[in-house]
PQR file with spaces between the fields and no chain letter, atoms N, CA, C, O and H, PARSE charges and radii, in Angstrom:
ATOM       1  N    UNK     1     -13.414  -28.933  -19.007 -0.4000 1.5000
ATOM       2  CA   UNK     1     -12.980  -27.830  -19.842 -0.0000 2.0000
ATOM       3  C    UNK     1     -13.883  -26.610  -19.664  0.5500 1.7000
ATOM       4  O    UNK     1     -13.414  -25.471  -19.662 -0.5500 1.4000
ATOM       5  N    UNK     2     -15.171  -26.862  -19.517 -0.4000 1.5000
ATOM       6  CA   UNK     2     -16.128  -25.778  -19.362 -0.0000 2.0000
ATOM       7  C    UNK     2     -15.870  -24.983  -18.081  0.5500 1.7000
ATOM       8  O    UNK     2     -16.064  -23.768  -18.044 -0.5500 1.4000
ATOM       9  H    UNK     2     -15.552  -27.787  -19.519  0.4000 1.0000
ATOM      10  N    UNK     3     -15.424  -25.692  -17.019 -0.4000 1.5000
ATOM      11  CA   UNK     3     -15.126  -25.016  -15.756 -0.0000 2.0000
ATOM      12  C    UNK     3     -13.950  -24.064  -15.921  0.5500 1.7000
ATOM      13  O    UNK     3     -13.952  -22.968  -15.361 -0.5500 1.4000
ATOM      14  H    UNK     3     -15.266  -26.679  -17.049  0.4000 1.0000
ATOM      15  N    UNK     4     -12.949  -24.477  -16.686 -0.4000 1.5000
ATOM      16  CA   UNK     4     -11.785  -23.622  -16.900 -0.0000 2.0000
ATOM      17  C    UNK     4     -12.179  -22.352  -17.654  0.5500 1.7000
ATOM      18  O    UNK     4     -11.702  -21.263  -17.337 -0.5500 1.4000
ATOM      19  H    UNK     4     -12.947  -25.368  -17.141  0.4000 1.0000
ATOM      20  N    UNK     5     -13.029  -22.492  -18.628 -0.4000 1.5000
ATOM      21  CA   UNK     5     -13.471  -21.324  -19.396 -0.0000 2.0000
ATOM      22  C    UNK     5     -14.279  -20.387  -18.503  0.5500 1.7000
ATOM      23  O    UNK     5     -14.102  -19.170  -18.557 -0.5500 1.4000
ATOM      24  H    UNK     5     -13.418  -23.377  -18.886  0.4000 1.0000
ATOM      25  N    UNK     6     -15.168  -20.953  -17.680 -0.4000 1.5000
ATOM      26  CA   UNK     6     -15.961  -20.127  -16.763 -0.0000 2.0000
ATOM      27  C    UNK     6     -15.057  -19.412  -15.774  0.5500 1.7000
ATOM      28  O    UNK     6     -15.261  -18.234  -15.480 -0.5500 1.4000
ATOM      29  H    UNK     6     -15.311  -21.941  -17.636  0.4000 1.0000
ATOM      30  N    UNK     7     -14.060  -20.118  -15.258 -0.4000 1.5000
ATOM      31  CA   UNK     7     -13.131  -19.523  -14.295 -0.0000 2.0000
ATOM      32  C    UNK     7     -12.377  -18.369  -14.944  0.5500 1.7000
ATOM      33  O    UNK     7     -12.202  -17.315  -14.334 -0.5500 1.4000
ATOM      34  H    UNK     7     -13.894  -21.075  -15.496  0.4000 1.0000
ATOM      35  N    UNK     8     -11.929  -18.570  -16.183 -0.4000 1.5000
ATOM      36  CA   UNK     8     -11.203  -17.529  -16.903 -0.0000 2.0000
ATOM      37  C    UNK     8     -12.102  -16.316  -17.146  0.5500 1.7000
ATOM      38  O    UNK     8     -11.657  -15.178  -16.997 -0.5500 1.4000
ATOM      39  H    UNK     8     -12.071  -19.426  -16.679  0.4000 1.0000
ATOM      40  N    UNK     9     -13.350  -16.547  -17.515 -0.4000 1.5000
ATOM      41  CA   UNK     9     -14.293  -15.447  -17.746 -0.0000 2.0000
ATOM      42  C    UNK     9     -14.538  -14.666  -16.460  0.5500 1.7000
ATOM      43  O    UNK     9     -14.566  -13.436  -16.472 -0.5500 1.4000
ATOM      44  H    UNK     9     -13.712  -17.471  -17.636  0.4000 1.0000
ATOM      45  N    UNK    10     -14.715  -15.387  -15.346 -0.4000 1.5000
ATOM      46  CA   UNK    10     -14.950  -14.714  -14.064 -0.0000 2.0000
ATOM      47  C    UNK    10     -13.741  -13.882  -13.672  0.5500 1.7000
ATOM      48  O    UNK    10     -13.888  -12.752  -13.206 -0.5500 1.4000
ATOM      49  H    UNK    10     -14.693  -16.387  -15.336  0.4000 1.0000
ATOM      50  N    UNK    11     -12.549  -14.433  -13.855 -0.4000 1.5000
ATOM      51  CA   UNK    11     -11.329  -13.692  -13.544 -0.0000 2.0000
ATOM      52  C    UNK    11     -11.207  -12.464  -14.443  0.5500 1.7000
ATOM      53  O    UNK    11     -10.847  -11.383  -13.978 -0.5500 1.4000
ATOM      54  H    UNK    11     -12.429  -15.351  -14.233  0.4000 1.0000
ATOM      55  N    UNK    12     -11.503  -12.633  -15.709 -0.4000 1.5000
ATOM      56  CA   UNK    12     -11.436  -11.524  -16.656 -0.0000 2.0000
ATOM      57  C    UNK    12     -12.422  -10.421  -16.270  0.5500 1.7000
ATOM      58  O    UNK    12     -12.068   -9.242  -16.291 -0.5500 1.4000
ATOM      59  H    UNK    12     -11.796  -13.512  -16.086  0.4000 1.0000
ATOM      60  N    UNK    13     -13.641  -10.789  -15.923 -0.4000 1.5000
ATOM      61  CA   UNK    13     -14.640   -9.798  -15.506 -0.0000 2.0000
ATOM      62  C    UNK    13     -14.214   -9.101  -14.221  0.5500 1.7000
ATOM      63  O    UNK    13     -14.399   -7.892  -14.076 -0.5500 1.4000
ATOM      64  H    UNK    13     -13.929  -11.746  -15.907  0.4000 1.0000
ATOM      65  N    UNK    14     -13.646   -9.857  -13.295 -0.4000 1.5000
ATOM      66  CA   UNK    14     -13.181   -9.267  -12.039 -0.0000 2.0000
ATOM      67  C    UNK    14     -12.094   -8.234  -12.302  0.5500 1.7000
ATOM      68  O    UNK    14     -12.138   -7.129  -11.762 -0.5500 1.4000
ATOM      69  H    UNK    14     -13.496  -10.839  -13.413  0.4000 1.0000
ATOM      70  N    UNK    15     -11.115   -8.594  -13.134 -0.4000 1.5000
ATOM      71  CA   UNK    15     -10.018   -7.671  -13.423 -0.0000 2.0000
ATOM      72  C    UNK    15     -10.497   -6.436  -14.181  0.5500 1.7000
ATOM      73  O    UNK    15      -9.965   -5.345  -13.976 -0.5500 1.4000
ATOM      74  H    UNK    15     -11.079   -9.492  -13.573  0.4000 1.0000
ATOM      75  N    UNK    16     -11.487   -6.590  -15.049 -0.4000 1.5000
ATOM      76  CA   UNK    16     -12.063   -5.426  -15.726 -0.0000 2.0000
ATOM      77  C    UNK    16     -12.742   -4.507  -14.716  0.5500 1.7000
ATOM      78  O    UNK    16     -12.637   -3.284  -14.811 -0.5500 1.4000
ATOM      79  H    UNK    16     -11.918   -7.476  -15.216  0.4000 1.0000
ATOM      80  N    UNK    17     -13.432   -5.096  -13.756 -0.4000 1.5000
ATOM      81  CA   UNK    17     -14.075   -4.298  -12.711 -0.0000 2.0000
ATOM      82  C    UNK    17     -13.061   -3.575  -11.849  0.5500 1.7000
ATOM      83  O    UNK    17     -13.262   -2.419  -11.476 -0.5500 1.4000
ATOM      84  H    UNK    17     -13.518   -6.090  -13.679  0.4000 1.0000
ATOM      85  N    UNK    18     -11.967   -4.261  -11.533 -0.4000 1.5000
ATOM      86  CA   UNK    18     -10.901   -3.629  -10.742 -0.0000 2.0000
ATOM      87  C    UNK    18     -10.321   -2.447  -11.505  0.5500 1.7000
ATOM      88  O    UNK    18     -10.117   -1.374  -10.938 -0.5500 1.4000
ATOM      89  H    UNK    18     -11.804   -5.200  -11.836  0.4000 1.0000
ATOM      90  N    UNK    19     -10.062   -2.642  -12.766 -0.4000 1.5000
ATOM      91  CA   UNK    19      -9.498   -1.554  -13.577 -0.0000 2.0000
ATOM      92  C    UNK    19     -10.456   -0.365  -13.649  0.5500 1.7000
ATOM      93  O    UNK    19     -10.026    0.786  -13.577 -0.5500 1.4000
ATOM      94  H    UNK    19     -10.227   -3.514  -13.227  0.4000 1.0000
ATOM      95  N    UNK    20     -11.756   -0.643  -13.792 -0.4000 1.5000
ATOM      96  CA   UNK    20     -12.744    0.439  -13.850 -0.0000 2.0000
ATOM      97  C    UNK    20     -12.769    1.212  -12.535  0.5500 1.7000
ATOM      98  O    UNK    20     -12.858    2.439  -12.545 -0.5500 1.4000
ATOM      99  H    UNK    20     -12.105   -1.578  -13.851  0.4000 1.0000
ATOM     100  N    UNK    21     -12.693    0.510  -11.405 -0.4000 1.5000
ATOM     101  CA   UNK    21     -12.701    1.183  -10.103 -0.0000 2.0000
ATOM     102  C    UNK    21     -11.427    1.984   -9.875  0.5500 1.7000
ATOM     103  O    UNK    21     -11.480    3.079   -9.316 -0.5500 1.4000
ATOM     104  H    UNK    21     -12.621   -0.487  -11.397  0.4000 1.0000
ATOM     105  N    UNK    22     -10.289    1.455  -10.298 -0.4000 1.5000
ATOM     106  CA   UNK    22      -9.021    2.180  -10.142 -0.0000 2.0000
ATOM     107  C    UNK    22      -9.052    3.461  -10.965  0.5500 1.7000
ATOM     108  O    UNK    22      -8.498    4.476  -10.543 -0.5500 1.4000
ATOM     109  H    UNK    22     -10.246    0.565  -10.752  0.4000 1.0000
ATOM     110  N    UNK    23      -9.680    3.431  -12.113 -0.4000 1.5000
ATOM     111  CA   UNK    23      -9.772    4.638  -12.942 -0.0000 2.0000
ATOM     112  C    UNK    23     -10.693    5.687  -12.329  0.5500 1.7000
ATOM     113  O    UNK    23     -10.574    6.868  -12.655 -0.5500 1.4000
ATOM     114  H    UNK    23     -10.130    2.606  -12.456  0.4000 1.0000
ATOM     115  N    UNK    24     -11.610    5.282  -11.448 -0.4000 1.5000
ATOM     116  CA   UNK    24     -12.519    6.226  -10.792 -0.0000 2.0000
ATOM     117  C    UNK    24     -11.864    6.934   -9.609  0.5500 1.7000
ATOM     118  O    UNK    24     -12.368    7.956   -9.144 -0.5500 1.4000
ATOM     119  H    UNK    24     -11.707    4.322  -11.183  0.4000 1.0000
ATOM     120  N    UNK    25     -10.760    6.406   -9.126 -0.4000 1.5000
ATOM     121  CA   UNK    25     -10.110    6.953   -7.937 -0.0000 2.0000
ATOM     122  C    UNK    25      -9.515    8.317   -8.256  0.5500 1.7000
ATOM     123  O    UNK    25      -8.915    8.518   -9.311 -0.5500 1.4000
ATOM     124  H    UNK    25     -10.351    5.575   -9.504  0.4000 1.0000
ATOM     125  N    UNK    26      -9.693    9.256   -7.319 -0.4000 1.5000
ATOM     126  CA   UNK    26      -9.041   10.558   -7.435 -0.0000 2.0000
ATOM     127  C    UNK    26      -7.723   10.468   -6.693  0.5500 1.7000
ATOM     128  O    UNK    26      -7.698   10.468   -5.462 -0.5500 1.4000
ATOM     129  H    UNK    26     -10.181    9.093   -6.462  0.4000 1.0000
ATOM     130  N    UNK    27      -6.639   10.393   -7.424 -0.4000 1.5000
ATOM     131  CA   UNK    27      -5.328   10.227   -6.823 -0.0000 2.0000
ATOM     132  C    UNK    27      -4.800   11.578   -6.359  0.5500 1.7000
ATOM     133  O    UNK    27      -5.004   12.587   -7.034 -0.5500 1.4000
ATOM     134  H    UNK    27      -6.659   10.393   -8.424  0.4000 1.0000
ATOM     135  N    UNK    28      -4.115   11.608   -5.201 -0.4000 1.5000
ATOM     136  CA   UNK    28      -3.578   12.884   -4.714 -0.0000 2.0000
ATOM     137  C    UNK    28      -2.397   13.342   -5.571  0.5500 1.7000
ATOM     138  O    UNK    28      -1.700   12.542   -6.196 -0.5500 1.4000
ATOM     139  H    UNK    28      -3.949   10.788   -4.653  0.4000 1.0000
ATOM     140  N    UNK    29      -2.205   14.655   -5.573 -0.4000 1.5000
ATOM     141  CA   UNK    29      -1.073   15.198   -6.325 -0.0000 2.0000
ATOM     142  C    UNK    29       0.218   14.980   -5.541  0.5500 1.7000
ATOM     143  O    UNK    29       0.197   14.594   -4.372 -0.5500 1.4000
ATOM     144  H    UNK    29      -2.772   15.304   -5.065  0.4000 1.0000
ATOM     145  N    UNK    30       1.328   15.234   -6.202 -0.4000 1.5000
ATOM     146  CA   UNK    30       2.632   15.063   -5.561 -0.0000 2.0000
ATOM     147  C    UNK    30       2.767   16.004   -4.367  0.5500 1.7000
ATOM     148  O    UNK    30       3.312   15.617   -3.334 -0.5500 1.4000
ATOM     149  H    UNK    30       1.345   15.548   -7.152  0.4000 1.0000
ATOM     150  N    UNK    31       2.273   17.240   -4.501 -0.4000 1.5000
ATOM     151  CA   UNK    31       2.347   18.204   -3.405 -0.0000 2.0000
ATOM     152  C    UNK    31       1.494   17.774   -2.214  0.5500 1.7000
ATOM     153  O    UNK    31       1.904   17.947   -1.066 -0.5500 1.4000
ATOM     154  H    UNK    31       1.830   17.554   -5.340  0.4000 1.0000
ATOM     155  N    UNK    32       0.306   17.212   -2.478 -0.4000 1.5000
ATOM     156  CA   UNK    32      -0.547   16.731   -1.385 -0.0000 2.0000
ATOM     157  C    UNK    32       0.126   15.591   -0.630  0.5500 1.7000
ATOM     158  O    UNK    32       0.104   15.549    0.600 -0.5500 1.4000
ATOM     159  H    UNK    32      -0.026   17.071   -3.410  0.4000 1.0000
ATOM     160  N    UNK    33       0.718   14.677   -1.370 -0.4000 1.5000
ATOM     161  CA   UNK    33       1.411   13.553   -0.733 -0.0000 2.0000
ATOM     162  C    UNK    33       2.583   14.061    0.092  0.5500 1.7000
ATOM     163  O    UNK    33       2.796   13.602    1.214 -0.5500 1.4000
ATOM     164  H    UNK    33       0.736   14.711   -2.370  0.4000 1.0000
ATOM     165  N    UNK    34       3.342   15.002   -0.451 -0.4000 1.5000
ATOM     166  CA   UNK    34       4.495   15.562    0.256 -0.0000 2.0000
ATOM     167  C    UNK    34       4.056   16.257    1.541  0.5500 1.7000
ATOM     168  O    UNK    34       4.642   16.026    2.599 -0.5500 1.4000
ATOM     169  H    UNK    34       3.168   15.375   -1.363  0.4000 1.0000
ATOM     170  N    UNK    35       3.032   17.103    1.461 -0.4000 1.5000
ATOM     171  CA   UNK    35       2.616   17.859    2.645 -0.0000 2.0000
ATOM     172  C    UNK    35       2.015   16.951    3.713  0.5500 1.7000
ATOM     173  O    UNK    35       2.280   17.148    4.899 -0.5500 1.4000
ATOM     174  H    UNK    35       2.556   17.290    0.602  0.4000 1.0000
ATOM     175  N    UNK    36       1.223   15.974    3.328 -0.4000 1.5000
ATOM     176  CA   UNK    36       0.658   15.082    4.344 -0.0000 2.0000
ATOM     177  C    UNK    36       1.735   14.186    4.946  0.5500 1.7000
ATOM     178  O    UNK    36       1.643   13.816    6.116 -0.5500 1.4000
ATOM     179  H    UNK    36       1.008   15.814    2.365  0.4000 1.0000
ATOM     180  N    UNK    37       2.743   13.834    4.171 -0.4000 1.5000
ATOM     181  CA   UNK    37       3.856   13.054    4.717 -0.0000 2.0000
ATOM     182  C    UNK    37       4.599   13.856    5.773  0.5500 1.7000
ATOM     183  O    UNK    37       4.956   13.320    6.823 -0.5500 1.4000
ATOM     184  H    UNK    37       2.818   14.135    3.220  0.4000 1.0000
ATOM     185  N    UNK    38       4.836   15.133    5.505 -0.4000 1.5000
ATOM     186  CA   UNK    38       5.507   16.001    6.481 -0.0000 2.0000
ATOM     187  C    UNK    38       4.673   16.105    7.757  0.5500 1.7000
ATOM     188  O    UNK    38       5.217   16.043    8.859 -0.5500 1.4000
ATOM     189  H    UNK    38       4.546   15.568    4.652  0.4000 1.0000
ATOM     190  N    UNK    39       3.359   16.261    7.612 -0.4000 1.5000
ATOM     191  CA   UNK    39       2.475   16.351    8.784 -0.0000 2.0000
ATOM     192  C    UNK    39       2.548   15.070    9.602  0.5500 1.7000
ATOM     193  O    UNK    39       2.614   15.126   10.830 -0.5500 1.4000
ATOM     194  H    UNK    39       2.917   16.311    6.717  0.4000 1.0000
ATOM     195  N    UNK    40       2.536   13.930    8.948 -0.4000 1.5000
ATOM     196  CA   UNK    40       2.604   12.650    9.660 -0.0000 2.0000
ATOM     197  C    UNK    40       3.930   12.509   10.392  0.5500 1.7000
ATOM     198  O    UNK    40       3.953   12.052   11.535 -0.5500 1.4000
ATOM     199  H    UNK    40       2.483   13.885    7.950  0.4000 1.0000
ATOM     200  N    UNK    41       5.025   12.888    9.764 -0.4000 1.5000
ATOM     201  CA   UNK    41       6.343   12.785   10.409 -0.0000 2.0000
ATOM     202  C    UNK    41       6.411   13.698   11.626  0.5500 1.7000
ATOM     203  O    UNK    41       6.884   13.285   12.685 -0.5500 1.4000
ATOM     204  H    UNK    41       5.007   13.259    8.835  0.4000 1.0000
ATOM     205  N    UNK    42       5.940   14.936   11.483 -0.4000 1.5000
ATOM     206  CA   UNK    42       5.959   15.873   12.613 -0.0000 2.0000
ATOM     207  C    UNK    42       5.071   15.372   13.745  0.5500 1.7000
ATOM     208  O    UNK    42       5.469   15.417   14.909 -0.5500 1.4000
ATOM     209  H    UNK    42       5.556   15.271   10.623  0.4000 1.0000
ATOM     210  N    UNK    43       3.873   14.896   13.416 -0.4000 1.5000
ATOM     211  CA   UNK    43       2.965   14.385   14.447 -0.0000 2.0000
ATOM     212  C    UNK    43       3.559   13.171   15.145  0.5500 1.7000
ATOM     213  O    UNK    43       3.398   13.015   16.355 -0.5500 1.4000
ATOM     214  H    UNK    43       3.550   14.859   12.470  0.4000 1.0000
ATOM     215  N    UNK    44       4.239   12.312   14.402 -0.4000 1.5000
ATOM     216  CA   UNK    44       4.864   11.133   14.998 -0.0000 2.0000
ATOM     217  C    UNK    44       5.932   11.534   16.001  0.5500 1.7000
ATOM     218  O    UNK    44       5.983   10.989   17.104 -0.5500 1.4000
ATOM     219  H    UNK    44       4.369   12.438   13.418  0.4000 1.0000
ATOM     220  N    UNK    45       6.783   12.480   15.631 -0.4000 1.5000
ATOM     221  CA   UNK    45       7.806   12.947   16.569 -0.0000 2.0000
ATOM     222  C    UNK    45       7.182   13.634   17.777  0.5500 1.7000
ATOM     223  O    UNK    45       7.612   13.409   18.908 -0.5500 1.4000
ATOM     224  H    UNK    45       6.741   12.923   14.735  0.4000 1.0000
ATOM     225  N    UNK    46       6.178   14.465   17.550 -0.4000 1.5000
ATOM     226  CA   UNK    46       5.525   15.170   18.645 -0.0000 2.0000
ATOM     227  C    UNK    46       4.944   14.189   19.654  0.5500 1.7000
ATOM     228  O    UNK    46       5.220   14.291   20.849 -0.5500 1.4000
ATOM     229  H    UNK    46       5.829   14.648   16.631  0.4000 1.0000
ATOM     230  N    UNK    47       4.144   13.241   19.182 -0.4000 1.5000
ATOM     231  CA   UNK    47       3.528   12.292   20.101 -0.0000 2.0000
ATOM     232  C    UNK    47       4.553   11.346   20.705  0.5500 1.7000
ATOM     233  O    UNK    47       4.381   10.888   21.835 -0.5500 1.4000
ATOM     234  H    UNK    47       3.920   13.158   18.211  0.4000 1.0000
ATOM     235  N    UNK    48       5.608   11.049   19.973 -0.4000 1.5000
ATOM     236  CA   UNK    48       6.678   10.231   20.535 -0.0000 2.0000
ATOM     237  C    UNK    48       7.344   10.917   21.709  0.5500 1.7000
ATOM     238  O    UNK    48       7.538   10.307   22.760 -0.5500 1.4000
ATOM     239  H    UNK    48       5.747   11.421   19.055  0.4000 1.0000
ATOM     240  N    UNK    49       7.699   12.191   21.536 -0.4000 1.5000
ATOM     241  CA   UNK    49       8.299   12.945   22.645 -0.0000 2.0000
ATOM     242  C    UNK    49       7.314   13.119   23.794  0.5500 1.7000
ATOM     243  O    UNK    49       7.691   13.013   24.961 -0.5500 1.4000
ATOM     244  H    UNK    49       7.542   12.687   20.682  0.4000 1.0000
ATOM     245  N    UNK    50       6.052   13.386   23.463 -0.4000 1.5000
ATOM     246  CA   UNK    50       5.026   13.543   24.495 -0.0000 2.0000
ATOM     247  C    UNK    50       4.918   12.274   25.340  0.5500 1.7000
ATOM     248  O    UNK    50       4.919   12.347   26.568 -0.5500 1.4000
ATOM     249  H    UNK    50       5.746   13.472   22.515  0.4000 1.0000
ATOM     250  N    UNK    51       4.826   11.127   24.697 -0.4000 1.5000
ATOM     251  CA   UNK    51       4.720    9.868   25.438 -0.0000 2.0000
ATOM     252  C    UNK    51       5.996    9.564   26.210  0.5500 1.7000
ATOM     253  O    UNK    51       5.939    9.005   27.305 -0.5500 1.4000
ATOM     254  H    UNK    51       4.825   11.068   23.699  0.4000 1.0000
ATOM     255  N    UNK    52       7.145    9.925   25.651 -0.4000 1.5000
ATOM     256  CA   UNK    52       8.413    9.724   26.345 -0.0000 2.0000
ATOM     257  C    UNK    52       8.443   10.533   27.641  0.5500 1.7000
ATOM     258  O    UNK    52       8.816   10.013   28.692 -0.5500 1.4000
ATOM     259  H    UNK    52       7.191   10.379   24.761  0.4000 1.0000
ATOM     260  N    UNK    53       8.051   11.797   27.565 -0.4000 1.5000
ATOM     261  CA   UNK    53       8.068   12.631   28.767 -0.0000 2.0000
ATOM     262  C    UNK    53       6.997   12.208   29.768  0.5500 1.7000
ATOM     263  O    UNK    53       7.220   12.287   30.976 -0.5500 1.4000
ATOM     264  H    UNK    53       7.748   12.220   26.711  0.4000 1.0000
ATOM     265  N    UNK    54       5.839   11.761   29.288 -0.4000 1.5000
ATOM     266  CA   UNK    54       4.825   11.218   30.202 -0.0000 2.0000
ATOM     267  C    UNK    54       5.378    9.996   30.923  0.5500 1.7000
ATOM     268  O    UNK    54       5.169    9.836   32.125 -0.5500 1.4000
ATOM     269  H    UNK    54       5.657   11.697   28.306  0.4000 1.0000
ATOM     270  N    UNK    55       6.071    9.148   30.209 -0.4000 1.5000
ATOM     271  CA   UNK    55       6.670    7.961   30.814 -0.0000 2.0000
ATOM     272  C    UNK    55       7.711    8.352   31.855  0.5500 1.7000
ATOM     273  O    UNK    55       7.770    7.747   32.926 -0.5500 1.4000
ATOM     274  H    UNK    55       6.241    9.278   29.232  0.4000 1.0000
ATOM     275  N    UNK    56       8.531    9.353   31.556 -0.4000 1.5000
ATOM     276  CA   UNK    56       9.521    9.822   32.531 -0.0000 2.0000
ATOM     277  C    UNK    56       8.850   10.337   33.800  0.5500 1.7000
ATOM     278  O    UNK    56       9.274   10.016   34.910 -0.5500 1.4000
ATOM     279  H    UNK    56       8.483    9.845   30.686  0.4000 1.0000
ATOM     280  N    UNK    57       7.809   11.130   33.629 -0.4000 1.5000
ATOM     281  CA   UNK    57       7.114   11.699   34.789 -0.0000 2.0000
ATOM     282  C    UNK    57       6.468   10.602   35.619  0.5500 1.7000
ATOM     283  O    UNK    57       6.597   10.596   36.844 -0.5500 1.4000
ATOM     284  H    UNK    57       7.464   11.391   32.727  0.4000 1.0000
ATOM     285  N    UNK    58       5.773    9.671   34.968 -0.4000 1.5000
ATOM     286  CA   UNK    58       5.110    8.600   35.717 -0.0000 2.0000
ATOM     287  C    UNK    58       6.119    7.681   36.399  0.5500 1.7000
ATOM     288  O    UNK    58       5.897    7.260   37.534 -0.5500 1.4000
ATOM     289  H    UNK    58       5.668    9.676   33.974  0.4000 1.0000
ATOM     290  N    UNK    59       7.214    7.368   35.730 -0.4000 1.5000
ATOM     291  CA   UNK    59       8.207    6.498   36.367 -0.0000 2.0000
ATOM     292  C    UNK    59       8.861    7.214   37.545  0.5500 1.7000
ATOM     293  O    UNK    59       9.136    6.591   38.570 -0.5500 1.4000
ATOM     294  H    UNK    59       7.394    7.710   34.808  0.4000 1.0000
ATOM     295  N    UNK    60       9.113    8.522   37.411 -0.4000 1.5000
ATOM     296  CA   UNK    60       9.660    9.301   38.525 -0.0000 2.0000
ATOM     297  C    UNK    60       8.675    9.316   39.692  0.5500 1.7000
ATOM     298  O    UNK    60       9.073    9.136   40.842 -0.5500 1.4000
ATOM     299  H    UNK    60       8.890    9.028   36.578  0.4000 1.0000
ATOM     300  N    UNK    61       7.388    9.529   39.400 -0.4000 1.5000
ATOM     301  CA   UNK    61       6.374    9.578   40.456 -0.0000 2.0000
ATOM     302  C    UNK    61       6.240    8.227   41.147  0.5500 1.7000
ATOM     303  O    UNK    61       6.156    8.166   42.374 -0.5500 1.4000
ATOM     304  H    UNK    61       7.065    9.675   38.465  0.4000 1.0000
ATOM     305  N    UNK    62       6.220    7.161   40.387 -0.4000 1.5000
ATOM     306  CA   UNK    62       6.076    5.828   40.986 -0.0000 2.0000
ATOM     307  C    UNK    62       7.297    5.493   41.822  0.5500 1.7000
ATOM     308  O    UNK    62       7.165    4.909   42.898 -0.5500 1.4000
ATOM     309  H    UNK    62       6.288    7.211   39.390  0.4000 1.0000
ATOM     310  N    UNK    63       8.479    5.850   41.351 -0.4000 1.5000
ATOM     311  CA   UNK    63       9.700    5.595   42.120 -0.0000 2.0000
ATOM     312  C    UNK    63       9.646    6.328   43.459  0.5500 1.7000
ATOM     313  O    UNK    63      10.013    5.759   44.487 -0.5500 1.4000
ATOM     314  H    UNK    63       8.586    6.325   40.477  0.4000 1.0000
ATOM     315  N    UNK    64       9.199    7.569   43.462 -0.4000 1.5000
ATOM     316  CA   UNK    64       9.134    8.333   44.704 -0.0000 2.0000
ATOM     317  C    UNK    64       8.001    7.860   45.619  0.5500 1.7000
ATOM     318  O    UNK    64       8.142    7.893   46.841 -0.5500 1.4000
ATOM     319  H    UNK    64       8.901    8.031   42.627  0.4000 1.0000
ATOM     320  N    UNK    65       6.899    7.429   45.047 -0.4000 1.5000
ATOM     321  CA   UNK    65       5.808    6.880   45.866 -0.0000 2.0000
ATOM     322  C    UNK    65       6.253    5.578   46.512  0.5500 1.7000
ATOM     323  O    UNK    65       5.958    5.337   47.683 -0.5500 1.4000
ATOM     324  H    UNK    65       6.785    7.403   44.054  0.4000 1.0000
ATOM     325  N    UNK    66       6.960    4.736   45.766 -0.4000 1.5000
ATOM     326  CA   UNK    66       7.475    3.486   46.339 -0.0000 2.0000
ATOM     327  C    UNK    66       8.488    3.776   47.440  0.5500 1.7000
ATOM     328  O    UNK    66       8.537    3.057   48.437 -0.5500 1.4000
ATOM     329  H    UNK    66       7.200    4.932   44.815  0.4000 1.0000
ATOM     330  N    UNK    67       9.295    4.819   47.271 -0.4000 1.5000
ATOM     331  CA   UNK    67      10.280    5.175   48.296 -0.0000 2.0000
ATOM     332  C    UNK    67       9.584    5.685   49.554  0.5500 1.7000
ATOM     333  O    UNK    67      10.059    5.447   50.665 -0.5500 1.4000
ATOM     334  H    UNK    67       9.254    5.404   46.460  0.4000 1.0000
ATOM     335  N    UNK    68       8.473    6.380   49.390 -0.4000 1.5000
ATOM     336  CA   UNK    68       7.735    6.895   50.545 -0.0000 2.0000
ATOM     337  C    UNK    68       7.086    5.774   51.356  0.5500 1.7000
ATOM     338  O    UNK    68       7.164    5.764   52.584 -0.5500 1.4000
ATOM     339  H    UNK    68       8.088    6.574   48.487  0.4000 1.0000
ATOM     340  N    UNK    69       6.447    4.830   50.662 -0.4000 1.5000
ATOM     341  CA   UNK    69       5.676    3.794   51.343 -0.0000 2.0000
ATOM     342  C    UNK    69       6.388    2.452   51.407  0.5500 1.7000
ATOM     343  O    UNK    69       5.884    1.534   52.054 -0.5500 1.4000
ATOM     344  H    UNK    69       6.384    4.838   49.664  0.4000 1.0000
ATOM     345  N    UNK    70       7.510    2.307   50.777 -0.4000 1.5000
ATOM     346  CA   UNK    70       8.162    1.014   50.687 -0.0000 2.0000
ATOM     347  C    UNK    70       9.246    0.869   51.645  0.5500 1.7000
ATOM     348  O    UNK    70       9.896   -0.176   51.690 -0.5500 1.4000
ATOM     349  H    UNK    70       7.919    3.053   50.251  0.4000 1.0000
């Protein structure tokens, strides 16, 4: 029985600590979340297209190099 009480106390202390830390967090505003989300979406598309075109160029180059020497 004593172990159960100790376990409950430890869990209770842990959850109190978690709550205290969550209250210390500076949460971003709605506008900050919106603007950073837009930046992430734009960057994702930009790098996606960049990698797509790099892949096209490299595959074209390898195909032509293989045709030259193959």
